[in-house]
N, C-alpha and C positions, 0 to 999 in steps of 0.2 A: 502492500499498501504505497507504502512511504517514497515507494523507485517509482509509481503513478503520480503524485504531489509532485518531486522531483525532473517531474521528464513535462510538468504542465506550469511549472517554476522557469521553466525554460524554455521552454510552446513559448509562454509568455514577454520574455524578455524576447526570443527569437521577431516573434512579432510589432517587438515595438523600436528593433533597433533598429527593422523592415526599412517597416512609415520613416525613422529617419536619415534611414540612406534615402531611402526616397527621393525625397524633400528637398536635399541636397544635391544630389540630382535632375532635382528640379528648376533649379538654381541656381548648378553651374556652366561653364561652356566651354569651349573645349574649341581652337581653334588651326587647323589643320594646312599646308599652303604646299603649294609646288612652284616651277620654272625661277624659284627663289627672292622670292615670298610676292612674283609676280599672280599668281591667283592666290584669291584665299578664301579657304570656305569656313566657319563660327558654326560649329554643328554642340544643342542642349545636349547638358548629361543624359540628356533620352534619348540623345541620335538625334529628336528633328530639325528642318535646317534654321539655321538663325539671319547668316548675315555670305554674299557673295560676296567677292568684294576682288576688280579684277583690274592689272594693273590699263591703264587705258593707251600704250604702244600696242597692244594687243592687242588691238580694235581694226587688226587691217584684215580685209571682208577672203584674203589670198591663203590666210595663216584661221582659217577656221578653228578644220581639223586642229591641228596644233592647242590651241586657247580646250577644246574641243579635250582632249586628249591629260591638260592643264588643271581642266576644274575633276580633272577623276579622279584624277590623282591627290589633290589637295582633299580632295572628297573621302578616296580611299583612307589619306593622310590623319586627318578630325576622327572617323568615325573609330580606329583601331587604336587613337590616343581614349576618347571612349569611355573603350570599353576594357582599355587596363583602365578606366580612371572606376569602367565599372565594378573589373575586377579586384579589385584592390578592396573597395569599399562592403563588400560582400563580403569578402575576410575581416572586414571589420568588424561587422553588420556577423557572424558568424563566426567569432575568438572565445574563445569557450566554452562552445557548442559543442558535445561528442558526436558530429552528421558523421555516420558512417562515409569512408572516404571522403570524405573533407568536402572541398570547392565540387567535387567528383563528383562524388554523393549530386554531386546538387545538377546536373547533364540537363536530367532528365525535368526535371519543375520547370514546366514553365512561371517565369517572376509578371509583373502584369512590365514592367516599360524591355 
């Protein structure tokens, strides 16, 4: 019975930490860039696109393909940073919790963000 109470307490702590993590991710932004900073993409901590910045020198009709590639690269850079931040926050949220397999045990868990 004591084990069940301990598990319930851990679940409540985890729920509280997850809510804090979601709020932190909502407020955070990450910027990715490509082309030496000529193209910048800003994503929220939840991965929503917040801003795009393109150096005016790239606004040439002949360089459309280059610009498209730089946009994709900047987005990938920002997304990688968001994912790293999410992993770090998840690690903090689950610190001290006895979750089988650590973060790997959460691999199949669909989080709301």
